[in-house]
C-alpha positions in Angstrom: -16.5 -5.2 -18.1 -20.2 -4.7 -18.7 -21.6 -1.3 -19.7 -23.7 -1.4 -16.5 -20.7 -1.8 -14.3 -18.8 0.9 -16.1 -21.8 3.3 -15.5 -21.9 2.4 -11.8 -18.2 2.7 -11.3 -18.3 6.1 -13.1 -20.8 7.2 -10.5 -18.6 5.9 -7.7 -15.5 7.6 -9.1 -17.4 10.8 -9.5 -17.7 10.9 -5.7 -14.0 11.9 -5.8 -15.2 15.4 -6.7 -16.3 15.7 -3.0 -12.6 15.4 -2.0 -11.2 13.8 1.0 -13.2 14.2 4.2 -11.2 14.0 7.4 -13.4 12.8 10.1 -15.7 9.9 11.0 -19.1 11.4 11.5 -20.3 10.7 7.9 -18.7 7.2 7.9 -20.5 6.3 11.1 -23.8 7.6 9.5 -23.1 5.4 6.5 -22.3 2.4 8.6 -25.6 2.8 10.5 -27.5 2.9 7.2 -25.7 -0.3 6.1 -26.5 -2.1 9.4 -23.2 -1.4 11.2 -21.1 -4.1 9.5 -18.0 -2.7 11.1 -19.2 -3.8 14.5 -19.9 -7.4 13.3 -16.6 -8.3 11.7 -13.4 -9.4 13.4 -10.6 -7.2 12.0 -6.9 -6.3 12.0 -6.4 -2.6 11.3 -3.1 -1.3 9.8 -1.8 2.2 9.4 1.6 3.6 8.5 3.4 5.3 5.6 5.2 2.4 3.9 4.5 -1.3 3.9 0.8 -1.2 4.9 -0.4 -3.2 1.8 2.4 -5.7 1.8 2.1 -6.4 5.5 -1.7 -6.7 5.2 -1.5 -9.1 2.3 1.2 -11.2 4.0 -1.0 -11.6 7.1 -4.0 -12.5 4.9 -1.9 -15.0 2.9 -0.6 -16.8 6.0 -4.1 -17.1 7.5 -5.7 -18.2 4.2 -3.2 -21.1 4.2 -4.5 -22.3 7.5 -8.1 -22.6 6.2 -9.5 -19.3 7.4 -11.7 -17.1 5.3 -9.9 -13.8 5.2 -11.0 -10.5 3.9 -8.5 -8.0 2.7 -9.1 -4.3 2.1 -6.3 -2.2 0.5 -6.0 0.9 -1.6 -5.4 2.2 -4.1 -5.9 -0.4 -6.8 -3.4 -1.0 -9.6 -5.6 -2.1 -12.6 -9.1 -2.7 -11.5 -11.3 -1.3 -8.7 -12.1 -4.9 -7.7 -8.6 -5.4 -6.4 -9.3 -3.3 -3.3 -11.7 -5.8 -1.8 -10.6 -9.5 -1.6 -11.5 -12.7 0.1 -8.8 -15.4 0.2 -7.0 -13.5 -2.6 -10.0 -13.4 -5.0 -11.3 -9.9 -5.8 -14.9 -8.9 -5.2 -17.1 -9.7 -8.3 -18.6 -7.2 -10.7 -22.1 -8.2 -9.6 -21.5 -7.5 -5.9 -20.1 -4.0 -6.8 -23.1 -3.1 -9.0 -25.6 -4.4 -6.4 -24.0 -2.3 -3.6 -23.8 0.9 -5.6 -27.3 0.6 -7.0 -28.9 -0.2 -3.6 -27.1 2.7 -1.8 -26.9 5.3 -4.6 -29.5 7.6 -3.2 -27.9 7.6 0.2 -24.6 8.5 -1.3 -26.2 11.4 -3.2 -28.2 12.8 -0.4 -25.6 12.5 2.3 -22.5 13.8 0.5 -20.7 10.4 0.8 -17.2 10.5 -0.5 -15.5 7.9 -2.7 -13.4 6.4 0.1 -16.3 6.4 2.5 -18.5 4.5 0.0 -15.7 2.1 -0.8 -15.0 1.4 2.8 -18.7 0.7 3.4 -18.7 -1.7 0.4 -15.7 -3.6 1.9 -17.2 -4.0 5.4 -20.7 -4.9 4.0 -19.2 -7.5 1.7 -17.0 -9.1 4.4 -20.0 -9.4 6.7 -22.3 -10.9 4.1 -19.5 -13.3 3.1 -19.0 -14.3 6.7 -15.2 -13.9 6.8 -13.4 -15.2 9.8 -11.3 -12.0 9.9 -10.7 -8.9 7.8 -7.3 -7.3 7.4 -7.9 -3.6 6.7 -5.4 -1.0 5.5 -6.1 2.7 6.2 -6.4 5.0 3.2 -4.7 8.1 4.5 -3.4 8.8 8.0 -5.3 6.9 10.7 -7.1 9.0 13.3 -9.6 10.6 10.8 -9.5 7.8 8.1 -12.8 6.2 7.3 -11.6 2.8 8.2 -11.1 4.0 11.8 -14.7 3.3 12.7 -13.5 -0.3 13.3 -13.0 -1.8 16.7 -10.2 -4.3 15.7 -8.7 -7.2 17.7 -5.3 -5.9 16.8 -3.9 -2.6 15.4 -0.6 -2.4 13.5 1.5 0.6 12.6 4.2 0.0 10.0 7.0 2.4 9.1 6.1 6.0 9.5 7.9 8.6 7.3 7.1 11.9 5.6 4.1 11.7 3.3 0.8 13.7 2.7 2.3 16.5 4.9 -0.2 19.0 3.7 -2.9 16.9 5.5 -1.1 15.0 8.2 1.4 17.6 9.5 4.8 18.9 8.6 6.8 17.1 11.4 7.4 13.4 11.9 5.8 13.6 15.3 2.6 15.1 14.0 2.4 12.4 11.3 3.1 9.7 13.8 0.3 11.0 16.1 -2.2 10.9 13.2 -1.2 7.3 12.4 -1.4 6.3 16.1 -5.0 7.5 16.1 -6.0 4.0 15.1 -5.1 2.7 18.6 -8.2 1.7 20.6 -8.8 1.4 24.3 -7.2 -1.7 25.7 -6.7 -3.1 22.2 -3.2 -4.5 21.5 -1.0 -2.5 19.1 2.0 -3.9 17.2 4.5 -1.3 16.0 7.2 -1.9 13.4 10.8 -1.0 14.3 11.5 2.6 13.4 12.8 6.0 14.5 12.8 7.2 18.1 10.5 10.2 17.4 7.9 8.0 15.8 8.1 5.4 18.6 7.8 8.1 21.3 4.6 9.4 19.7 3.0 6.0 19.3 3.9 4.9 22.9 2.3 8.1 24.3 -1.0 7.3 22.6 -0.8 3.6 23.6 -0.3 4.6 27.2 -3.2 7.0 27.1 -5.4 4.3 25.6 -4.2 1.6 28.1 -3.3 -0.5 25.0 -0.8 -3.4 25.3 2.0 -2.6 23.0 4.3 -4.9 21.0 7.3 -4.1 18.8 9.2 -5.8 16.1 13.0 -5.7 16.4 15.1 -5.3 13.3 18.2 -6.3 15.4 16.7 -9.8 15.3 16.4 -9.7 11.5 19.2 -10.8 9.2 18.9 -10.9 5.4 20.7 -14.0 4.3 20.2 -13.6 0.6 18.7 -10.8 -1.5 18.3 -11.2 -5.3 16.3 -9.4 -7.9 13.4 -11.8 -7.4 13.7 -13.2 -3.9 14.5 -12.4 -0.3 15.7 -15.0 2.3 16.0 -13.9 5.9 16.4 -15.1 9.4 14.3 -13.7 12.3 14.6 -14.7 15.9 16.3 -18.0 15.0 13.8 -19.1 12.2 14.4 -18.9 8.4 12.0 -17.5 5.9 11.9 -17.0 2.2 9.9 -14.5 0.0 9.6 -15.1 -3.7 9.8 -11.3 -4.3 12.8 -8.9 -4.2 13.1 -5.9 -2.0 14.9 -5.9 1.4 12.0 -3.8 2.8 9.7 -6.8 2.4 11.7 -8.6 5.1 10.7 -5.9 7.6 7.1 -6.1 6.5 7.3 -9.9 6.9 8.4 -9.8 10.5 5.6 -7.4 11.3 3.2 -10.0 9.7 4.9 -12.8 11.7 4.5 -11.0 15.0 0.9 -10.2 14.3 0.1 -13.8 13.7 1.9 -14.8 16.9 0.0 -12.3 18.9 -3.5 -13.2 17.7 -3.3 -16.7 16.4 -1.4 -19.0 18.8 -2.7 -22.0 16.9 -0.9 -21.0 13.7 2.4 -22.9 13.7 5.9 -22.0 12.3 5.4 -24.1 9.2 2.1 -22.3 8.4 3.9 -19.0 8.6 6.8 -20.1 6.4 4.5 -21.6 3.8 2.3 -18.5 3.7 5.2 -16.2 3.1 6.6 -18.4 0.4 3.2 -18.3 -1.4 2.9 -14.5 -1.0 3.0 -12.2 -4.0 2.1 -8.5 -4.1 2.1 -6.7 -7.5 3.9 -3.4 -8.0 6.6 -4.0 -5.5 10.0 -4.7 -6.9 8.2 -6.5 -9.7 10.2 -7.7 -12.6 8.2 -6.8 -15.7 10.8 -7.9 -18.2 14.4 -9.0 -17.7 16.1 -6.3 -15.7 13.1 -3.9 -15.9 11.2 -3.4 -12.6 8.1 -1.6 -11.4 7.7 -0.4 -7.9 5.1 2.0 -6.4 7.7 3.7 -4.0 6.8 7.4 -4.0 8.3 8.9 -0.9 11.9 9.5 0.3 12.2 6.4 2.5 10.7 4.1 -0.2 12.8 5.5 -3.0 16.0 5.3 -1.0 15.5 1.6 -0.1 14.4 0.7 -3.7 17.4 2.3 -5.3 19.8 0.8 -2.9 18.4 -2.7 -3.4 18.8 -2.3 -7.1 22.3 -1.0 -6.8 23.2 -3.9 -4.4 21.8 -6.5 -6.8 23.3 -5.1 -10.0 26.4 -3.3 -8.6 25.4 -0.4 -10.8 23.1 2.6 -10.5 19.8 2.1 -12.4 18.1 4.2 -15.0 14.9 5.5 -13.5 11.5 6.2 -15.2 9.7 8.4 -12.6 6.2 9.6 -12.1 5.3 11.6 -9.0 2.2 13.3 -7.7 2.2 17.1 -7.6 2.7 17.3 -3.8 5.6 14.8 -3.7 8.8 16.5 -5.0 11.1 17.7 -2.2 14.7 18.6 -2.2 15.5 15.5 -0.3 13.9 13.3 -3.0 15.8 15.3 -5.7 19.0 14.7 -3.8 18.2 11.0 -3.6 17.5 10.8 -7.3 20.8 12.5 -8.1 22.8 10.2 -5.9 21.2 6.8 -6.7 20.2 6.9 -10.3 22.5 7.2 -13.4 19.7 8.9 -15.3 16.1 9.9 -14.6 13.4 10.1 -17.3 10.0 11.6 -16.4 6.8 9.8 -17.3 4.1 12.5 -17.3 0.8 11.0 -18.6 -1.9 13.7 -18.8 -4.9 13.8 -16.5 -3.7 11.6 -13.6 -2.7 14.3 -11.1 1.0 13.7 -11.7 3.7 16.1 -12.5 3.0 18.0 -15.7 4.6 20.8 -17.5 3.5 23.6 -15.2 4.8 21.8 -12.1 8.0 20.8 -13.8 8.9 24.4 -14.7 9.0 25.2 -11.0 12.1 23.1 -10.5 15.3 23.4 -12.4 16.1 19.8 -11.8 12.8 18.4 -13.2 12.6 20.9 -16.0 16.0 19.8 -17.3 15.0 16.1 -17.5 13.6 14.3 -20.6 9.9 13.9 -20.2 7.3 11.9 -22.2 3.6 11.2 -22.0 3.8 7.6 -23.0 5.5 4.7 -21.2 6.8 3.2 -24.5 8.6 6.5 -25.3 10.1 6.5 -21.8 11.3 3.0 -22.2 12.8 3.7 -25.6 14.7 6.6 -24.0 15.9 4.4 -21.1 17.2 1.7 -23.5 19.1 4.4 -25.4 20.7 5.6 -22.2 21.9 2.1 -21.2 25.7 1.8 -21.1 25.4 -2.0 -21.3 22.6 -4.3 -22.3 21.6 -5.6 -18.8 21.7 -2.3 -16.9 18.7 -2.2 -14.7 15.7 0.1 -15.5 13.2 0.8 -12.7 9.8 2.4 -13.2 8.6 4.0 -10.0 6.9 6.8 -8.1 3.1 6.2 -8.3 0.3 3.6 -8.2 -1.5 5.7 -10.8 0.7 4.6 -13.7 0.2 0.9 -13.0 -2.3 0.3 -15.7 0.0 1.9 -18.3 2.9 -0.2 -17.1 1.0 -3.5 -16.9 -0.7 -3.0 -20.2 2.6 -2.3 -21.9 4.2 -5.5 -20.5 1.0 -7.6 -21.0 0.7 -8.4 -17.3 -2.7 -9.2 -16.1 -4.1 -10.6 -12.9 -5.9 -13.9 -13.4 -9.4 -12.7 -12.5 -7.6 -10.2 -10.2 -6.7 -13.1 -7.9 -3.4 -13.2 -6.0 
């Protein structure tokens, strides 16, 4: 990475100091300044708590395989900022990032543009200039007031909704669902992943108000045929599919992607969908870093429950967990899940990443009693010592923000950040 790019990215990251702005007025102002790229790209817009990134990337991979030029905007990144913005799996280049920041720097300064607003503008501007056939866009946080919600998509999607970011989105599942459903646009079709009655009721009420045709996935039509540590084979509505990645939750994400393709792209046939899903890979999701050592970004109750149960089902044994959580995440329900589904928990607490540190740990008897280390290698050494047999699974989980530490330790690198 050049010194110039580092300087420009430092400027962009420093916009984090402006916090998270809930509302679209400033984003619309930025879009107007950029020439309204959000109005000139065809898009699929995805909100939800779990599975947004996986579902978005599956849709993109299927369409890419049919010869379409597909933009993909996701967040946060794992290793490099470039990962957030892709076309046909290839991340935006350093030169494009620098050019965008330098050309628009004064506007960002003078108009109090936040990090996510600036990054969203970069994605839409890039997709327009590169003339993508369609962009698949994941919300950052929530939906209704998220910067990406300036879009007028051809299809909106809502994946699983569960408790997360409650200090911003609301302290009930109904309030959270209403915020996610805020991406629904007038008379624009909405696809909703199978989920709880309260979530569905909230989404249906918004869809009705917006006169939006509504579609649903049905997990009753989904049967997982084979689940291993590194693959998931399933049947859905009479057709068979295979993913070259573990995690039962990915089958639910896949059927959402399948239904999205069927709604929007009648010309994409069954073989295209099967081939795209087989070719799909998404780092940081049930990813085997070394034999029987996994990394997964699951960080809320639903995600941690499914992750731990998949590991237990695969190994017939509770795993040893290496956990990092953001300060706002620990709840009694998460603690109960950790106690039930893990043989031992070791805390990874790197400094300066907004994760649980000493002061937060002291507030909980459970966390304060756990082993805790600042370096991933020390955590892994402790996990190896705790193993009762050589192949007992170890899973590192709880945050996107430790990805660089994990990937660097295991010498995992994207090839030019292309997936």
